[in-house]
VEXDOMI-516175 format. One record per residue: residue number from 1; x negated, y negated, z of N, C-alpha, C, O in turn. Coordinates in nm, 3 decimals. Example, Ala and Ser with C-alpha at 12.3 -4.5 7.8 and 13.67 -1.06 7.14 Angstrom:
<pts>
(1,(-1.319,0.569,0.780),(-1.230,0.450,0.780),(-1.320,0.330,0.780),(-1.424,0.332,0.846))
(2,(-1.285,0.225,0.708),(-1.367,0.106,0.714),(-1.290,-0.003,0.787),(-1.341,-0.114,0.804))
</pts>
This chain:
<pts>
(1,(-8.458,-10.643,10.920),(-8.567,-10.582,10.865),(-8.528,-10.402,10.876),(-8.502,-10.344,10.981))
(2,(-8.532,-10.350,10.760),(-8.492,-10.205,10.706),(-8.587,-10.130,10.770),(-8.707,-10.157,10.775))
(3,(-8.509,-10.000,10.836),(-8.595,-9.845,10.801),(-8.563,-9.793,10.747),(-8.447,-9.787,10.705))
(4,(-8.684,-9.704,10.713),(-8.697,-9.589,10.546),(-8.790,-9.458,10.667),(-8.868,-9.447,10.762))
(5,(-8.723,-9.399,10.590),(-8.749,-9.275,10.617),(-8.856,-9.201,10.438),(-8.822,-9.166,10.325))
(6,(-8.976,-9.211,10.506),(-9.104,-9.158,10.334),(-9.145,-9.045,10.389),(-9.202,-9.020,10.496))
(7,(-9.087,-8.945,10.256),(-9.135,-8.776,10.310),(-9.214,-8.768,10.172),(-9.177,-8.782,10.055))
(8,(-9.354,-8.737,10.240),(-9.503,-8.752,10.170),(-9.510,-8.575,10.151),(-9.450,-8.499,10.227))
(9,(-9.591,-8.531,10.038),(-9.619,-8.418,10.007),(-9.752,-8.440,9.954),(-9.755,-8.512,9.854))
(10,(-9.862,-8.394,9.996),(-9.949,-8.398,9.966),(-10.016,-8.262,9.844),(-9.964,-8.159,9.802))
(11,(-10.165,-8.332,9.817),(-10.199,-8.215,9.695),(-10.239,-8.113,9.747),(-10.184,-8.015,9.697))
(12,(-10.320,-8.085,9.837),(-10.424,-8.003,9.924),(-10.356,-8.037,10.068),(-10.320,-8.150,10.101))
(13,(-10.339,-7.873,10.181),(-10.327,-7.900,10.259),(-10.422,-7.887,10.373),(-10.404,-7.876,10.494))
(14,(-10.549,-7.891,10.287),(-10.669,-7.872,10.414),(-10.699,-7.920,10.501),(-10.696,-8.042,10.492))
(15,(-10.736,-7.873,10.610),(-10.742,-7.997,10.722),(-10.831,-8.109,10.693),(-10.822,-8.220,10.748))
(16,(-10.898,-8.084,10.626),(-10.959,-8.200,10.601),(-10.858,-8.348,10.540),(-10.840,-8.465,10.573))
(17,(-10.815,-8.258,10.442),(-10.731,-8.362,10.364),(-10.611,-8.437,10.455),(-10.553,-8.542,10.427))
(18,(-10.594,-8.364,10.558),(-10.503,-8.353,10.655),(-10.513,-8.526,10.751),(-10.448,-8.628,10.771))
(19,(-10.680,-8.441,10.791),(-10.699,-8.560,10.867),(-10.715,-8.688,10.778),(-10.639,-8.785,10.788))
(20,(-10.821,-8.679,10.689),(-10.803,-8.843,10.582),(-10.642,-8.913,10.611),(-10.624,-9.010,10.685))
(21,(-10.526,-8.837,10.530),(-10.455,-8.913,10.585),(-10.395,-8.945,10.685),(-10.321,-9.043,10.675))
(22,(-10.405,-8.879,10.806),(-10.356,-8.923,10.904),(-10.433,-9.020,10.954),(-10.380,-9.120,11.003))
(23,(-10.583,-9.005,10.946),(-10.667,-9.167,10.998),(-10.595,-9.290,10.893),(-10.570,-9.390,10.959))
(24,(-10.565,-9.301,10.774),(-10.485,-9.407,10.697),(-10.378,-9.425,10.753),(-10.325,-9.534,10.774))
(25,(-10.345,-9.338,10.778),(-10.148,-9.375,10.869),(-10.149,-9.427,10.934),(-10.055,-9.505,10.945))
(26,(-10.278,-9.427,11.055),(-10.341,-9.492,11.162),(-10.351,-9.600,11.147),(-10.342,-9.655,11.256))
(27,(-10.372,-9.707,11.026),(-10.414,-9.836,10.988),(-10.283,-9.936,10.957),(-10.266,-10.056,10.982))
(28,(-10.196,-9.834,10.889),(-10.099,-9.878,10.860),(-9.994,-9.945,10.924),(-9.885,-9.890,10.910))
(29,(-9.996,-10.075,11.008),(-9.868,-10.100,11.081),(-9.749,-10.088,11.091),(-9.684,-10.078,11.195))
(30,(-9.696,-10.089,10.933),(-9.563,-10.107,10.919),(-9.518,-9.920,10.897),(-9.405,-9.897,10.855))
(31,(-9.594,-9.824,10.922),(-9.559,-9.736,10.956),(-9.525,-9.652,11.116),(-9.619,-9.596,11.171))
(32,(-9.397,-9.649,11.175),(-9.311,-9.696,11.277),(-9.383,-9.550,11.361),(-9.425,-9.547,11.477))
(33,(-9.379,-9.423,11.249),(-9.337,-9.254,11.284),(-9.444,-9.235,11.218),(-9.511,-9.323,11.165))
(34,(-9.471,-9.084,11.218),(-9.547,-9.023,11.113),(-9.518,-8.872,11.166),(-9.557,-8.840,11.278))
(35,(-9.476,-8.814,11.114),(-9.440,-8.673,11.170),(-9.505,-8.583,11.092),(-9.489,-8.623,10.977))
(36,(-9.604,-8.431,11.092),(-9.633,-8.307,11.078),(-9.484,-8.229,11.009),(-9.428,-8.171,11.103))
(37,(-9.431,-8.217,10.922),(-9.337,-8.192,10.900),(-9.337,-7.981,10.822),(-9.446,-7.957,10.770))
(38,(-9.242,-7.864,10.816),(-9.271,-7.779,10.744),(-9.132,-7.793,10.639),(-9.020,-7.832,10.669))
(39,(-9.167,-7.762,10.551),(-9.063,-7.734,10.441),(-9.141,-7.753,10.303),(-9.245,-7.697,10.268))
(40,(-9.058,-7.852,10.230),(-9.152,-7.835,10.093),(-9.278,-7.995,10.113),(-9.382,-8.024,10.055))
(41,(-9.209,-8.054,10.207),(-9.263,-8.221,10.225),(-9.399,-8.160,10.364),(-9.407,-8.055,10.427))
(42,(-9.483,-8.281,10.363),(-9.610,-8.206,10.478),(-9.563,-8.325,10.550),(-9.508,-8.291,10.656))
(43,(-9.565,-8.494,10.524),(-9.517,-8.588,10.623),(-9.359,-8.639,10.627),(-9.298,-8.614,10.523))
(44,(-9.300,-8.691,10.708),(-9.272,-8.740,10.737),(-9.269,-8.893,10.788),(-9.279,-8.903,10.910))
(45,(-9.256,-9.023,10.711),(-9.313,-9.144,10.825),(-9.146,-9.197,10.850),(-9.056,-9.155,10.777))
(46,(-9.122,-9.289,10.957),(-9.058,-9.372,10.945),(-9.180,-9.500,10.909),(-9.301,-9.500,10.929))
(47,(-9.085,-9.605,10.848),(-9.139,-9.745,10.787),(-9.041,-9.834,10.810),(-8.922,-9.816,10.782))
(48,(-9.112,-9.979,10.887),(-9.021,-10.077,10.856),(-9.084,-10.179,10.773),(-9.200,-10.208,10.745))
(49,(-8.953,-10.229,10.737),(-8.952,-10.364,10.638),(-8.861,-10.469,10.626),(-8.746,-10.464,10.671))
(50,(-8.925,-10.594,10.550),(-8.801,-10.704,10.614),(-8.684,-10.699,10.504),(-8.578,-10.759,10.513))
(51,(-8.729,-10.602,10.379),(-8.582,-10.655,10.294),(-8.631,-10.546,10.165),(-8.746,-10.517,10.135))
(52,(-8.489,-10.493,10.094),(-8.625,-10.440,9.975),(-8.732,-10.462,9.900),(-8.831,-10.390,9.887))
(53,(-8.699,-10.607,9.833),(-8.870,-10.662,9.816),(-8.989,-10.596,9.874),(-9.072,-10.521,9.822))
(54,(-8.976,-10.647,10.007),(-9.088,-10.606,10.108),(-9.144,-10.474,10.085),(-9.261,-10.437,10.076))
(55,(-9.011,-10.396,10.074),(-9.070,-10.224,10.129),(-9.106,-10.176,9.977),(-9.163,-10.070,9.952))
(56,(-9.063,-10.273,9.880),(-9.139,-10.221,9.767),(-9.280,-10.267,9.761),(-9.361,-10.186,9.715))
(57,(-9.306,-10.338,9.786),(-9.476,-10.402,9.841),(-9.524,-10.308,9.908),(-9.635,-10.276,9.866))
(58,(-9.480,-10.234,10.018),(-9.521,-10.180,10.075),(-9.525,-10.028,10.039),(-9.596,-9.945,10.096))
(59,(-9.434,-10.003,9.930),(-9.468,-9.874,9.870),(-9.575,-9.858,9.804),(-9.632,-9.749,9.806))
(60,(-9.622,-9.962,9.731),(-9.729,-9.938,9.661),(-9.835,-9.962,9.727),(-9.935,-9.918,9.671))
(61,(-9.856,-10.017,9.829),(-9.953,-10.032,9.890),(-10.029,-9.865,9.980),(-10.147,-9.829,9.980))
(62,(-9.905,-9.794,10.049),(-9.913,-9.697,10.119),(-9.949,-9.598,9.978),(-10.052,-9.532,9.976))
(63,(-9.869,-9.597,9.882),(-9.953,-9.502,9.763),(-10.077,-9.562,9.722),(-10.127,-9.488,9.637))
(64,(-10.166,-9.684,9.746),(-10.313,-9.689,9.720),(-10.375,-9.654,9.856),(-10.467,-9.576,9.878))
(65,(-10.320,-9.712,9.923),(-10.378,-9.682,10.057),(-10.422,-9.524,10.143),(-10.512,-9.490,10.221))
(66,(-10.290,-9.449,10.071),(-10.290,-9.299,10.168),(-10.361,-9.196,10.084),(-10.347,-9.181,9.963))
(67,(-10.424,-9.141,10.151),(-10.562,-9.053,10.035),(-10.442,-8.944,9.996),(-10.327,-8.940,10.041))
(68,(-10.500,-8.864,9.906),(-10.380,-8.715,9.837),(-10.252,-8.717,9.820),(-10.201,-8.606,9.835))
(69,(-10.176,-8.808,9.793),(-10.051,-8.800,9.797),(-10.014,-8.777,9.621),(-10.051,-8.823,9.513))
(70,(-9.900,-8.658,9.681),(-9.851,-8.623,9.557),(-9.734,-8.622,9.509),(-9.707,-8.565,9.403))
(71,(-9.662,-8.676,9.570),(-9.538,-8.664,9.596),(-9.470,-8.777,9.704),(-9.478,-8.747,9.823))
(72,(-9.425,-8.863,9.681),(-9.306,-8.974,9.773),(-9.167,-8.974,9.737),(-9.103,-8.999,9.636))
(73,(-9.142,-8.936,9.861),(-8.967,-8.960,9.820),(-8.910,-9.048,9.973),(-8.938,-9.026,10.091))
(74,(-8.851,-9.116,9.929),(-8.777,-9.261,10.011),(-8.666,-9.241,10.034),(-8.607,-9.208,9.931))
(75,(-8.560,-9.246,10.181),(-8.459,-9.235,10.231),(-8.429,-9.397,10.297),(-8.516,-9.440,10.372))
(76,(-8.339,-9.461,10.276),(-8.274,-9.610,10.358),(-8.189,-9.543,10.476),(-8.101,-9.457,10.468))
(77,(-8.263,-9.633,10.629),(-8.145,-9.555,10.683),(-8.060,-9.695,10.710),(-8.108,-9.807,10.728))
(78,(-7.939,-9.663,10.710),(-7.786,-9.737,10.692),(-7.755,-9.748,10.849),(-7.691,-9.848,10.880))
(79,(-7.793,-9.655,10.959),(-7.740,-9.653,11.119),(-7.806,-9.481,11.169),(-7.801,-9.362,11.138))
(80,(-7.876,-9.592,11.279),(-7.950,-9.514,11.355),(-7.828,-9.483,11.494),(-7.779,-9.577,11.557))
(81,(-7.797,-9.345,11.520),(-7.637,-9.339,11.563),(-7.638,-9.311,11.729),(-7.554,-9.344,11.813))
(82,(-7.751,-9.244,11.744),(-7.816,-9.240,11.850),(-7.839,-9.315,11.936),(-7.824,-9.293,12.056))
(83,(-7.903,-9.472,11.854),(-7.973,-9.579,11.919),(-7.823,-9.655,11.978),(-7.838,-9.723,12.080))
(84,(-7.685,-9.647,11.921),(-7.581,-9.732,11.951),(-7.522,-9.640,12.087),(-7.415,-9.685,12.130))
(85,(-7.561,-9.553,12.140),(-7.517,-9.510,12.288),(-7.605,-9.611,12.419),(-7.552,-9.634,12.528))
(86,(-7.731,-9.655,12.384),(-7.772,-9.750,12.473),(-7.750,-9.842,12.502),(-7.815,-9.896,12.592))
</pts>
């Protein structure tokens, strides 16, 4: 299983656009975390996939399912440092 951080920039920041996006995210079981963030991006998602091919399929699915996306950037998690202290 791989974890991927997906940064999303919405094309509009109006409340109704954010609400539609957030509702769509709630219907995506692969999304484990959804954070509204500051800076250039609007949201940071943590998603899980079974591998690279699985993530590529998921990425296309997210692009189709999540309304109002202007840009999507992905970062693969190599290791969760804080998880190791448990």
